[in-house]
N, C-alpha and C positions, 0 to 999 in steps of 0.2 A: 550375745545371750544375755536372756533376762530373768532374771529369779521370779519364780512366784510369790508374791505376797499374802495370799490367804486361799484358803479353798476355794473351790469354785461349785456353786448349788444352783443346777440347773432351772429350778421352781422360783426364783427370784427372779428372772427374765421374763417369766411367762408372761407378766403384766406392764412389759415394756412398752415403752412409744413405739412409734412406727406399725402400728397396725391399722388395715385398709380396713374401715368403716363401711356397712353395710350403705351408707346414703355415696359414700365415696364410690363403689365398686361398679356403681353401672351410669357413673355419670360421665362417661366418657362415650357411653352406649346411644344414649338418648337424646332427641331434639334431632334437625337438620340444620345443616349449617353451611347451605348456598349460599342465603343472601350476604352474608359474613363474607363468604370469598368473593360473591358478583361484585362489593362494596371494594375490597381491596384491587383487586380487580381493576376495576376504573379508576380508583385514587392514584393507583401504581402507572397506570397508561397516561393520566393527565400529567404526572411529573416526568415522564419521558418525552410526555410531548414539550412541555416546557424546556427538557433539556435539551431539545432536539430544536427547539426555535434557537437557546442558546448557542447550539454548536455552530449554525449558519454565518457568525457572524467570523467574519474574516476567516481564518485557520485554524480558527477555536475546535474545525470538527475533527481533526487531529488529535487533540488532548481527549474531547470527548468520545470519540469513538471509540475506544473499548469499554468507556462505561455504557454506551449506547447498546452496542453488541451482545454485551455477557447480561448486563439486565433486560435487555429488548429477549432475547434467548430463555433466560429464566421467566421472564412472564409469561412467553408463549410457551412454555413447555410444562411448567408446573403449575399454571392456573388451567390447562390445558384437562392436564391429570384430576384435581381438585375440582372442576367443576364436573367433570362425570361423576363424581360422586359415590358411595359407598355401597354395596351391596345387603353388608349386614344389616341383619334385621334382631332386636333382640328377643323377638315373640321367638324366632327359628331357632334361636340359639340355646332358648330355655326346654324348647321341644328336644331338643337333641340330649342336650343335657339329661334332662327325664327318661327320655329311653334307654342311655346305658346306666343308671344310675337306678334305676327303679326295678328292671329286671337283670340281675346279675348275670353272664354268662364265664365262661373259662377265659373270654379274651378280654375281659374286664379285669380278672385275676393277671393280667400281666405284671410282672415285676418290673419295678425303677428303682432306678439308681438318683440320688441327690449328688451333686457336684457339687460342693463349696471348695471353691479355689480361694485362697488366702494369701495376703502376702505384706505384712509388716501392719495391718489395718487397726487402729484400735481395739481391744481387746472387749469395752464394752458394748461397742457397736456389731463386732462378730458375733457376740455370745447373743445379743439380743436377738439376730437374723436366725441363729440354730434353735433361739426356740421356738421361733415359727416352727420353723421345719421339724420339730418335738409333733408339735402338733396335726400334723400334715394327715388327713384322712383319704385312706384307699385299701380296698379290699383286697389287693395283691402283696406279694412283698416290695417294700421298701427297705432300699441300703442308701445310707448315709456316711460319704468318703468327703474327708476333709481334706485336701489338695494343698498343702502346705509350703509355699514357696520364697517361705521367711527363712532368719534363720534362730526363731524366736520358738525355744521348746515350751512355753505358753500354751502354745496350740493343743501340742501332744497330749499336756495336761487334761486341755479342757474339751477333748475329743473324746479324751477317755472317760470323762466325769460326765458327758454327753452320751455315752456309747456310742460314737461313732466312731466308722474307720479310719486310720490316718493311713494319709500317704505323703513321703516326700522323695523325691525324685532323685537320682544322684548327680544328674548334670543337670545344667539351666540351659538348654539351647531352646529358640522358638520364643521363647518368654510365657507370655500365656498358653497359648498355642502347644508350647511343649509340655506345660503341665497338664494339660487335658487330654494331648495324647498319651500321657504315662496312666494317670488315671482308667482311661478306654482300655488302656490293654490289661487292667487289673480289678476289671470291674465287670460285671457278667448280665446285668440288666435288661431286659427287654426295651427301656425306654427309659431318656436319661431327664432329668431335671436339672436344668443349670439354673445358680442362685449366688450372683456378685457377694460378697461380702457383706454387703449393708441394705440388700433389698430382703426384707423379713415377709414370708408368704403370708398369705390368710391358710388357712385349715380347710378350706375347701379350693385350692387352686388345681390341685389334678384334676379333681373331681369338675371341674370348670372345663380344662385345659384336653384332658386326655380321650374324651368322645370324639372329638376330631381325630385323633390319631387309629382310633379303634374304626371310625366310622367309613373312612378310606386310605388304603394302604399306599397310595401314590402321596398322600401327606407324608413330608420329612419333618416338619418344622410346623411347630405351631407356638405364635411369638404374642405375648401379649405387653401389655406398656409398663413402661418402667416409671412409673407413679412417684413423685417426692414430696417428704415431708417438708412443710411448709411452716412455721408459726411467727409469730410478732416476737418473739425471742431471738429471732436468728438475722443475721447480718443480713446486708444487701446482695451480695454475693450470693449465697441461699436462696434469699427470697427471691430474686431475681433470674436464679436460673430454672427453675422450673418450670416460668410462663415460656421459656426459648422451647425445653421438651414438649410441654403442651403443644405447641403448633401442631410439631412431628408425629404425634400418635394420635390427636385426635383429630386433623384433618387430613395430612396426609398420606399416613399408613394405613388406614381405610381406604384413600382414593385409590393407592399402588396395590392394594388386596385384591378390590375389582379385576384387575389386568395382572393379576399370577405376578405381579413383583415386588411383592411385600418385603422389606427389607430384615433380614437376620442382625437382633444388636445384640445377641449372646445373652446376656441373662436375662430370667421371666420366662424361660422359653425351656416347652419339651421337645425331646428328640427321638424321632425313630434310630435305633442302633444298627439297625439293617441299613440303613442307609446311608449312615457315618462309616459303614466297616472299611470302604473304600477308601476311606481319608485317612483311616484307624485313627479315628475320634475327630480329627477335628483338620481344618486344612492346612497344610506344614508353611505357615507365613510368619514372621516375628512379628507382624502388627494386624489388626483389622481381620483379626481371624473366624471373627461372627461374621461379618459383610461377607469374606470370600468364601465362607462353606455356605453359606445361602446360596450365593451367585451360582457353584458348582453343583450343587445339587439342583437346582434351576435349570442349568445346561442341561445337567444328565433326567432331566424329563421328572422330576421330581416336584412338590408343590412346598411350598413357603404360606403358610396360612397367617393371617393377623384379627386375632380376635381383640376388640376395644374393651374389654372387662376389665377391671385393675385387681389386682389378684397379690401384688404386692408392693411395699412400697419402701423407697431408699431413702439416702441421704443426699443431698444436692452438695457438692466440695465449697467448703465453708471457708476459700483461703484464694486469692486471686490467682497462683501460681498454677493452684491444681483447676482449676475452671476451665484456665487458657488452655494446660495442658490437655485434659479431656475435651477439649472443643475442635483444637487441634489434630487430634487422634484421630477423632471421628471424622473431619474432612479431608487428611488426608487417605484416608480408606476408601474414600468417594472417588477421590481423585486418582488417586493411583490404579483403583479398577477401571474406570471408563476410561484411561490412557493409555489401558494396556490390551497390547494384540490377542489375549485370552478374551477379552471383554466381545470385539468386534468380530472376532471369529466364531463367537460362539452360536450354540441352534436358540438362541432365546428369538422370540416373538421383536415384531417392529417395534409393538406396543407396550413390550419387557424394556428392550432397553430404550426407549423415549422415558420412562418413568427413572430409570435409571441415568440416564444424560440429564434428566432436571435435574435431578440430586447436585449431579456436578456443575451445572449452572447455576446454581443457590450459590455454590461454595463459591466460584467463581467470582459473582458478580459482589457477595459479600465482601469476600476480601476485597475487592476493587475500592469498595466503599469506604473502605477505612481511607484513605487517602482523597478518592474522590468528591465525598460527600461533602465539605466545606468549600469545595474549591469555585462553584460556578456564583458562590454571590462575594466571594473575595473578587475572584474575575473582573464579574459586572462594575461590580463598585470601585474595584482597583484602576482597573484599564478601560472601562466603558462606563464613569458614572454619568455622562450624558443620556446613557439609555435605560438607568433605571427608574422603574416606575410602579407604582406602588401597585396596578394589578395585575404584574407577574405573580404575586403571591395566591393569585386563583389557581394557580396550578397547582399548589400546594396545597390548599386549604382542606381538601377531603383526608390527604396523608394526614396531616396534623389531628383530626379527628379519629379515622381510622387506628393509629396504631396504638395511642395509651388508653383513647377513653371507650372505643369501642371493643378492644382486645379486652382492658381491664375489666371493662362490664361482662364479657362473654366467660373470660377464666373462669376456673374453678378455684384458681387460687387469688389469697385475697388481693385487694386491690392496692397497686405502689406504685409510683414511678423508677424505681430500681430497675423494671424489668426493661426500661432504655438504656440505661448504664449497661446491665449484661447484654441488652444487644449489640452494642458499639464495642462494646468488649469479646464479644462473640468473633463481630467480623474482623478485631486485630488479629484474632488466634486464628481466623481459616488466613490470612494475610500469611500469618509464619508456617501455616502447614503450607502453602502454595511456594510458598521459598523454598521451605525442606525438600518438598516435590522435586523443584527445578536443582535445587543442590545437589539431591540424592543422599540428606542426610534425614535420618528417621526420629521422630516422633516416639520419647520411652513412656510404656505406658507407666502413669502414675496413680497409686491406689487413693481411694478416697480417705481423706484425713492423715492424711502420710505428712506428719513434722518433718521430713527431711526431702522431701518435695522441690525448695528451693535448691538444692545440689543442682539440681538437672535445670534448674528454673532460667528461663530466657526472659529475660522483660522489654525486650527493644519492641516488641509488636505494641505492647501498652504506652510504653513509652511516646512510640510513634504517634500514635492515636491522642494520646495528651499535647504532645508537641504540636502536632497540625493544628488540632481545635483551638486550644488556646491563642496559637500564633494566629492562626488565620481571625480567629476573634478581636484579637488586637489591633492587626492590620485592616481589618473593617473598621472598625472603632476609627482607626487614625486616619482612613482612608474619607471615612465620610464625614469626621470634624471638619478634615482639611477643604472637604466639600462645600459645606456647610459655611465656611469662612465666604466663600466667592457668591454661595447662592443659599442663604438660608430659607427661601421658601420652599425649597424642595425637602424639606424634612419629612415630609409626609411619605414621599418617595423611597425615603431609607430608613424609616421603620421596619418595615420584613424584614430587609437582611441582618439589621440589628437587631432585631429581635430572634433570629434564628441564630446567627451565630454567637446569641449570648446564651438563650439555652442550652447548644448544642456543645457551649465548653464548658458550663454549669454540670450538664450529665457527665460529660468525661473528666471534671474534675473531681468527682466522686469517686476516683478512681487512687488518686492521688494518695489517702489515707493507709491502700493497701498497694500500691505500689513498692514504696520505702522498705516497709518490714521486708517484704519478700525478699529485695536486692541485698539489703545491710544483713550484716553478719546480726547471728541471735546475740546481742550483748547489751546491757541491761539501762536503758534510756531514763536519765535522770525526769526528765519534764515529759511524758508518755501523751500528754492533752497535745503537744507539739500537731504530733502525728493525728492525732484523731481530729483537731483542727484545721489541718494542713487545707485544705480542699478552698474552707474561709480564707484562712490568711491567704492563698494565693488570687483569690478574687480580690479581696482589700488590695493587695499590692498592683493588681492589676490597671485597677480603678483608678489608683494614686498617679500610678505611672503616665496611663491616658491623660490623664485631668492636666501634670505637668506636660505632656506633651502638645497638647491642644492648646495651652498656652505658650508655648513656645512657637508652637505654629502660627497661630495668629498674631504673635510679635514680629516672625521672621516674615508673613505676609505684608505685613505692614510698611515694612523697615525694605523689604526687597529693594535692589535697583532696579530700576524702567529698563525695560529693554528697547537698545539703539535704534532709531528706524534704520532700512535700507533703502539705499538708494537704487531702482533697479532701472537699469536700461531701456530707454524707447521700444526696443524695437521688442521686448517680452510682452507687452501688451497684447500684440497680437499674435499668434501661435503659428509657425509655419506650416505650410505644408507638409505631405507625407515625407517628403525627402529634398533633398537641394535639387534634383534632375528636374529635368524637365514633362516629367510624364509619372504618372503614378500607376495605380492598379485599382482598381475597386470592385465591392461584387458585382459580378452581370447579372446575375438573376437573381437579385434581393427574396425570399419567400417562395423559391420554388422550393428549396429542399434538395438541392443535387448535391450528391458526395461520389467521391472513388470515382471521378467521369475520366473517360481515356479517350475519349475523342467527343467532339463537338461539330455537327454539322449546319449547313442553314438552308431551308426548305426550299425546295429548286426553282418552286413556282410562287413563293409568299415572303417575300422579302420580311426579316423583321419573326419568322417564326424559325424555332430551330429544334435539331435531335440532339439528344445528347445520351453517350452509352456508358454506363459503368462496367468496373471489369469483372462484376457477378453476373454480366448477361442481361442486364434490364435495359432497354432502352427507352426515353421519353422525349414526347415532344413538350416542349416550351413554348409558350408564350405569354403576350401579353394581355392582363384581364383588367382594366381599367387603370389602375395607377400600381399594382403590382402584378409580378410575374405568377405562373402557375403552370403546373406540369402533369402533364398524365401518360400512364404508360401505354406506348402501342406496341412492345415485344418484351417477350420475355423469357429466357432460355435460361435462369437459373432455378436453380434447384434439379437441373438437369445433368447429363454427365457434362458441362460445360463446365471446366477448371478457371479460366483467363479468359478474358475478350480481349484482344490486341486493339482492335479496332472495326471501323465500318463506315458503310460510304449508301448512299441515297442514290437509286438511278436517277438519271439527269432528266429524266420526264415523271417522275413523280408528280402528280398521283395518276395521270394516264397508266403509266406501269407502275405498280404500286410495293413494287420491291426495295426490301433492303439488305445490302450483302454483309455480310457478318465472317471475320477469322478470330479463330479462337483456337484454343488447347484444351484438348478434355481433361476431365480429373485424372492425378497419377496416384488413384488408389491401386492398381496395379500397375506397373510399371510396364509389364508385358503388351499392355494394349492402352500404351499414351499414345493419341492421336493430334497431328494438327490440321484444322478443316478450312477451307473456306464454301459458305456454304448462302444460298440464297434466302429470302425469308418473306411469302407474302403475304402484306398488311390487310387484315380483312378490313372491309368497309365500315365496322362495327364490331368492337372487342379488342382483344389482346392476340396478337400472333405469338403462338407457341412452338410447340417442338415438332407439333403435327402441318405448320404451315414450310416447314423448313424441310428444302431441296440442297442437300453435298453435291456441292462441284467437284471440289478436288480433297481427296484424304488421303492422308500420307501419316503412316505410322514414322513415328520421332523417338530420339532416346534421349531425350535433354527437354527440360521443361521452359530453354530459353534460346534465344534465337531462331526463332519460327519464323512464321508468317509474320509482319511486321504493320503493315498499312495499304490501303485500298486508294486507288483516283480514278476517276474516269479521263482520259485523254480526249483534247479538240475532236477526234472522230470518232468518238464513243466506243471505244474499246478500255476492258476494266484491265488497271494494271494492279498487282499483287507484288508487293515487296517480301525477300523472305532473304533469312537467315541461315548461318552457317550451322544451324543446330550443334553448336558448343557442348563438346561433352566432358564429363566432368573424368580428369585422368588424361583425355586426351583433348586437348585443347582446340584442335583443328579441322574440319570437316571439310579437305581441299576440296572447292566445286569440280563435279562432272558429271557433264549434260546428259549422259545417260546413267547416271545415279541416285536422281532424285530432284525434288523442286526445293534445292538451296543454293546461296550466296547468289542469288540473283534479283532482277527484276521480271517478272510473268506477266502477259499482254494475250487477252483471251476476249471472244466476242462472247457476248452473252444474250446477244435480243434473236439469234437463231437465224438470224441473216445467210442461208447459202450463198450471196454471191459474194459477201466479205470473208469467207472462212471457210474450214473444211476440218471434220473430227480430227482429234487426236490418230496418231496413227502409231505412235509407241508408245508403251505402258512398262513401268518401274514394278518390280518385286515392292508389293507392301504399302503401293498406291493405287488409288480408285480414282474414277474422273469422269463426268457426266454431266451432260446439260450445256454444252458450251461447243464454241468453235476456234480453233484459230488463225486467227489472222493471216490472209494469204500475203501479208507482206511482212510479216516477223524475220528477223533476218537470218533465222537457224531453217526454215522451211526449205525441205529438198534435203536438207542433209540426214544421209540412212544412222538408224537408230540412237537419236537422239530426241530429245524434249525437244517439238519446237514452239512451245508457250514461252520459251527465254527470250526475253528481249534484251536485255541486258545483263554484263556479268560481273565477277569479281567481287564481292559484298561479303562482308563479315556480319553486319549488322544494320540493314538500311532501318531505320525501325520507325521513319516517317517521312514521307515523301510527297511532294507538290509538283504540280503541273504547271510550266510556264505558260500562261494564258497566251503571251505573242508568238509561242511556236511550236516545237515537237518534244522540245527539252523538260527534263522533270530534276526536279529539285530533294535533294538525300540530302538526310544526315545521316551520315554514316558512324556509326558507336565505333572506337579505334579499342585496340586491347589495353596494350600499358604503355603507350607515347604519345599517341595522334587521335583528336579526333578529328573528321573530316568534313565539310561541304562539297558534295558530288555533283556534278552537272550531268546525269545520265541521257543518254541519246541510243536509238536504235544500234545494235553491234554493240556499245562502249563495254571496254573491259576495265574494271577499276583494279584489277590483278591480287586481291586479296587471295592466299595468305603468303605472296610471294612478297608484298610488298603493304606498310600500313602507313598512308598516306605519301610521302614524300623520302619515308624512311625503308630499311630494309625490315621485310613482314619476317617470323618466327619461322616458313617455308623460302625462305629468298632462293633455295636452288632447286627448286620446283620446276618442272616443265609441262605440265599438265593443260595451265593455259596461253601459253606461249602463243598458237596456232588459231586462237580462237578470238574472233574481236576484234578491236579497235582499243590499243592502249592508251587510256585516260588519265591524268594526272588527278589529281584533287584541284575542284576550284577554289576551295580555301582550306586551313588548316591550323590549329592551335593545340597545345602541348598540354600536359597533364600539369598543371600547374594552378597554386591558389583554389583549391578544391574543383576545378573544372576538370571533369570526369566523364563526362556520357553528354553527348552533344543532343538536341531536339530540331530539329530541322523544321521551319516556319515554310509561309508562304510568300510570296512578292506582293507586296504592298498595294491596292491598288483604292478606287473608290476616294470622294471628297472628305473622308474623314480628317483624314492628316496629310495633306497635300504636299508637307514638308517632307514626306517619309515616301512619295512615292517611287516606285520602280524599285527600293530596296527588298533586299531577300532579311528577313527577319529569322535569327535564331534562339536558340536560348542551348541553357547546360542544365540537367536533369539536378544537378546534385548543387553546385552554387547558386543555382535560381539567379545566374545573370544573364541579359539580354540583349541583342548585340544587333544591328543591321550593318549588311551588305552592299556598297554601292557598286554599279556596276561601270564600266567604261568598253564600251564595243563587245556589248555583251559577255565582257569575264567582268567577274570580281575581282576588286583592287584593295578596297579597303573595309576594316570592319571598325563598326563607331559603337560604341555602349549605347545602349538606351534606357534602361535599369535594373537595379535590384529587385526581383520578386520578394515579398515579406516572407520570412523566416518566423519558426515558432508552429504551436500549436492549429493557428487560422493558416496555413500555407507548407505545402512541403511537397516535393516530386513533381517536378513539370513534367508532363509526357507528350502535352500538342499545343502544337501553336493554330488557330485557325482565323480566317477571315470571311466577311460576308461583302452583300454588294456594297453597300455603304462605304466600305474600310472599315469597319472596327478590326480591333485585336483582340481576341479571346485566346486565355490561357488555361488548361485545365491541369488541375492537378489530383490523382487519384486518391492518397490520402489524407486531404483537406477536409475544412471545409469555411469558406466557399469551395465549391467544387470548381466551379470557372471563376475567373477573373476576366475581367476588360480595361482594356486599355483608355486611359485618357490625362489631358495638359495636369499640370500640376498649377498651382498660384504660386506667383513669386516669393520668392524665400524672404526671410527678414535677416537673413542674418546680416552685418554691414560685410563690406570689403575687406575695411582694416581693423586690425584687433584691437586696435587703441579705441574705436568707436565704439567699445564694449563697455569701456567706463569700471572695468572690474579689479584696474590698478591705479594706481594715482602715479607708479615711476617706474614704466616698462624696461628701464636698462637695470632696476635692483629688483623688478618684480615686486614693488612697494604692495598691498593688495589696500583696496578702497574699504572702507565702512561697509561692515555686510557680507564682506567675500574672506572665509574664512578656512585656513591651512589645516590638513588634515593629511596623515600618511597611512599609509596600508602595510599590513604584516611582511605580505608576500607578495611583490610586485611583477609584471608581466616581466619578462627579460626583457625585448622590444631591443634585440642587438646591442643590450649594454649601456645603452644609452641612461644616465641622472632624470628623475623624473620628478616632479615636483606637484603638489596636488592642492586645488582649493575647491570649495562648494560656497554658493551663494544661492541663498532662499528669497521667492520674493518676498516685501516687505508685511511683517505682522502673520506669517506663516511660521508653520513646524512640521517636522518630519513624523507621518501618523507611525508611529514603531509598536502599534499595541499586537500585528500578526508579527509573521516570521516574516514576510516578504514585506517590506516596508512600502510604505505610499509615500512619494514626495508630491508636493506642491506643483500645481503647471507653471511652469515658468523657472522652475529650479533649473540652474545654471553650473555643470559640474567642469572643471577645469584642470586641463593636465598638460605640463608644459615640460619638453624634452632636449634636454642639452648634452652635448658631447662634452665629456673631460676628459682630463689626463694632468693628476697633478704631477708625473714628472717630465710633461713633454710642457705642461705647464702655458696649457689653453685653456679654455670653456668657452663652447661654441655653440650658441640658441639656435635649435633644429628645427624646430613646431611645436606650436600651442593647438591642442585638440580643444574644441568645445562638445559639450554634451548637454542636449534643450530636452525637458521634460514636455512633454505636451498633455493636453486634456486628457485623452484616454490612457495615461500613462506609460502608454511608448517613447520613445526616444529619437529624435534627430540629432546628426551628427557633424562636425565641418573641422577642418584641418587649416589653421592658419601658418603658413611656411614666412619663416623670418627673412628679411630682405636681407642686402649683404651692408649694408650699414648697421645691422642689429638694431632698428631704432623701433621698428615696428613689421608686423607679419600681416600676410595677403590670403585672403582666404582663398585654398585649393580644391577647385571642385574635383578633378580627374589623379585618379593615381600619379604617382613622378617619382624618379629616382633620382637624386643627390648623392654628393662625392664626400665622405666626412674624413677628416685627418685623421691617420690611423697609424700606430709603431710601426707597422710594415707597409707604409703607404696608404694612398687613398683606399677607401670602402665604402661599397653601395649602401646606403640606406633607402627605404621606399616607405615615403610618404603615402597614406593609404586613399583612395580616393573618397565620395559619398554610399557608391554600393558595399564597397568596403566595410564601414562604421556597418550599415547593419547585418553583415554577415555575423558578426558575434552579438549586437546590442539587439536582438532580437526581439518578440515582442514578450515572448514569456521569461524574458530574462533582459530587460533593457539596461541594466545598470549591472559593472560588475566589479568594481572595486569597493564600491560604499555600501557594504553588507555585513552584516556581525560578523559572519567568519574573518572576514578581513578587519575589523574595527575594536572588538571586542580583546581579543590578546594581546594587541601594544597598549593597552590603555586609553586610544584614541575617544572612542566610545565614550566614555567616562568623562574626558577634557568638553566635548560637543553637548556634553548635556548639560554641563555645567554653563554652558555658551546659550543654551537655550533651544539646540537645536531640535530636540525629540520633545514629543508631546510627552510621551509616556517615560518614567525613570524605572521601568523593569529593565533591566539588564539581559537583553535575549539570550536564549538559551541554547542556540547553535551553537554546533560546535566550532571551537575557534582554531584559526592557523596559525602553523608555529614556523619562526623562520628557520633558515637553512643553516643559522649558523648558532643554532640555542643548543648549548651543551645538554641541557636535561633532556631534552626532546629524545624521543627515539628515531631510529631511521625511518622507521615505519612512517611516524606524524610527519616529519620533514618531507619524505618524498611524498605524499599524500596531499602534504600542502601544496607543495611546487606543482602537483598533476592539476590541483584544483584551480588554482590560479593560474595555469600558463595552459591548460587543456580540456576543464569541465565548460568554459562557455561554448565550445561545440559539441562535447560529448556529454551531454547526459539527456535525458527524456524530450525535453522539449528543444533541444539544441538543433542546430543544422546539419548535424552531423547525426544520422537516423541510424548508429549501431547497435551492439548490442549490450552495451557497458555504459556507465554511469560512472565520471570520473571526479565527482564530486568528494569533497572530504568526507562524508557521511552517503555516500555511492556505493558501489559493488563492491563487495569487499577485496580485498587483494586476495584470499585464497580462490574469489570467482576470476579472477582477472587470470589466474596462472593458468588457469582451465578453458580461457579463451582464445577460441581459435576463428578470430574476426577477419572482414574484409584487410583489415590492415594487416595483414601477416598475410597475404597471397603473395606479395611480388618481391622480385628478388632487390635487394636494397643495398647501394654499390658490391652488386656481386655475391652477397649473403641473400641467404633466405632462412626465415624465422616461421616457426608455423604457429605459436602461441603468441601473445600480446608479452606472456615474462614466463621466462624458464628460471627457474631457481639456481642459483650459481652460475648462468651464461648470459652475460647481456648481449655478446654476439649473437646469439640465438633468440633474443628477445624483441619483438616486433617493435615496442612502444621504445626500446634504450635507440636501436637503429636510427628509428624515424624521429629521435631527437638530434643526432649523430649529424643525420648525414646533410649534405646539402644542395643533394640533389632535390632541385622545385619538385616534383611528381612526386616525392615522398615524404619531404621534411616537413616536421610537423613542430610547431603549430604552423599551420600554412599561410595565415599572415604574419603581419607585426615581428619577420626574422629573416635576415642571409645568412646570419652566422650562428653557429650551436653555441650554447650558453656552456662551458668548461666548467664552472660552479655544476650546476645541474647534472652533467655527466659525469661528475666524480661522486655526489649524490646517489645517482639512479642504478648506479656500476653497484656503488657498495651496497645499496638496498637491495639488489635483483641478489649480489653475494650473499645475504643474510637471510635470503626467503630459503624455507625449510621445504623440502620435495613434497609432493603431494605425497600421500597413503598409497 
């Protein structure tokens, strides 16, 4: 309670300041501003283009992406709205006003209530406003209500003195909205004029605004600008705040009014009572009630009009805290509205919603600008100084002209650079509002001139802005001075970023004089001049410190020890070939643009011309054109009902017979109409074959999308072979073959040339199938058997995905995809029965007791099989190699694995395969994945197609001889092998979380070529070609007292950034190690007897060190947390001194670390080299430390969880509280090579990891 000091005389305030002059009244309504908007658009676009050029530097796009997207969205929406212009014409306005004032009517005599909410504002400010209210002109009844939300009885006395009604509500809910709703229920006027405590109206305010409400009954609100009093005696906050609001009320609001989306800003507006009746006067919300009220009225079909005539003048906040709160509140209102369900479910038009979203984009962009504005010059100067050039300033030149000078000249307010400071402060306030919205904490309403506002004042946004600006300026100065010591002639290139950083810092430093008084308690300060001069003091201190730093830097540069020379081994002077095997693969058809290729066929009569089909249903002819390859589409079934093309075959007499044969599955939009088809496509001589050129030969309804028709081949007699899977069903895994139940689990053989002498029409039809256009060969094995499908030629397959005819006989080589145990290479012949599902290869199958196939055909064992180990899970059968290209491979059968990417050949003895020999490891990463077919041509070339990669087709070629020496000692990386004493330039390092590797002890070193450094300016480091990473393994047991060197692996970085690895196995004398190209298992001493340890082969190295992830241990995640990065940086290994921002791993035994951190660190180190988006295991989760969240892993039902592991089945990767029901734990625990994880580098489980992962799973909360 504050007692009255003296009586109030209303007349003494009538001549008060804040009176809108006649000159000011129409200053917003005159002139056209399109040129200014267009200039702003061009200048902003240039800035974004410059930032886009900055963003393409390595991985900086990830940093710049939020800035680019938000500013791009704001630029697109806001300028699209502003360029549309305004429909307001001052002449039309004057005619409308004259119409309703010159001829009074009953409607013009409508009653008006004036609401004057107060809440502790300075009394002289309030009384100045009330004096203007007393002078309002209107022919009807005017009732003025003072809405007091304070505890100050002076307003009651003042209201009585002015003759106003006085209202004070009993409860204070909903803040200002509650105050307005209370007044609404205690008043009765037809219309309501709302004026905040500081907005003094002109006498003609109602005369200028009421005609819009009287003219159109759909108009619910007429909003006028909020104009502010600015004069030379004000501080920079008051002087600059007017500029910020002018852009909105002079440019944006008129354009929004054109689209019916003007914003209600509360004060200086007249409201229609009947429209507000449904809200009881105001939308019931504790913040931004004006914005929400206007929005809800628009949603209900009313109009909100904006009239750019200045009819009231208010006060800008005079304190930094009040200004920040005001800007935060307005920003939070816009953000909360656009992110609400009510907004997106509203009936607003698209144009209206676009206007509101443009405001949202503005606030979001300016919030991010608080942090991002100084970053581009800082990053360029600090991390990429060699790329800085003076002409980069061209992208900012127009913006420098536009913001301070053009805007200052255009504005009605006195020119001054204080606008730049308030604009930066408003950006910081918007960031505060964004944080409040995300944290669901509100911003309180702070009244103008409230001296108690600091109680709710949070200065962190301004402190952040100040620290960011001054810190960036200091760092830019330091970086430039450092660079100029190396290259003094480059000063002209560094001048623009220096000028920008200094200017931005000085603009923001102006805040300092107001930040400290806002933060500190109100105490007497002996030397107020210190705070007043604080910006200049800070600037002076900064200059002094930078000067001292420059001298110190110059001295340090002059006296720094020179980097020692690194003697590189001779073999590093030439980079080895793709790997250490005898063969590599290259892009078969560079420039042809092939992708998603399922099958490749050679033109039957034009060697060197090929047909390639992708899974979408597009078939291309590929041929050489000069020095490059070109492709053209010859058939296209994409966009029809084709869901997936599995394979195709070209008629052997093409182009005499221009048919292509295709097998595909229809799309599965309707599960009840899923079909598998074999069709013939007649290629036209000109144009593209499509659906109208299709003849369906076989169609059958299926219940599964998998294990359907697999492949096609013509045998030596010209009959067409079709492989068929078992139509595996979800929930019912096995569709046991029956010859009278459909075309499943076998190989069909039909005659497609219409020759009656070679076959007869089908005699038996199965429900759900249709057949036409072919005949059944008379020598098919089941011809004459009643009530069976005589098309069958061979039986008992699960998924014969690829078949190839033996050119020397009637056999067919089949890649038979197994279920859970074995992958098989089968040799099919007429009448052969391969026993699925009674058997899976040589093992018992899931239906071992079935008798359905006992009396059909000849039981035939697999020619070769391999178990599900080391990621070998899905066989892809290939042809017998012929032709002159690879004479050393003549007569071998080639096959590969879809999952591991390994390729082998089978030798044959007396027609029976006996030995499998590794051929090569296909590349992994984003450039290769999912081997789906192997083909050959008459020249003997081998082609590998990959349906999810680019290039889509690889071709085999011989590799160049490797440069790795046969003996490890010849690398010259150690001066003493017995003690592993590193040579000069061979630097030791350690990782935070090592691979388990069956518990072997490991030591690591890195060796860079002489005079090179690692470029660590991006998240993914760039290693100089020739970099050598060495990792030594030895078996140790202090209790048994032995140390046994086992192997030493080396990894060499090539010119393209990929790596080639090799392993050296130590000899028995332990004085040297020998190069090991193939996988080998050795026995090591253990506490319970010898244990097996597996030495990886060359292909195994490529499994983990893939193209997109070539180096696993020497990474930011592994080096930062254990201080290794700092030590290596001290030794000059890295080009840049910036510490990586990547998340750091934590050791398994670090006590302060959480279980979550330790477990995710272990998974990152031991599993993420496969389980990440560019890894070799393409699953639906990412086990990197910052990959798939643990909560998402809990709900993941991956392929990893589909199999029984040691007799237990887990449906999800992680089941909280139950390790034994978590697939991840079971795979880390098991020793079964089919299921053990990781696939490589371990034969024994890691007991410490099992304990950690078990404890972690027990600690996980159950999903809600």
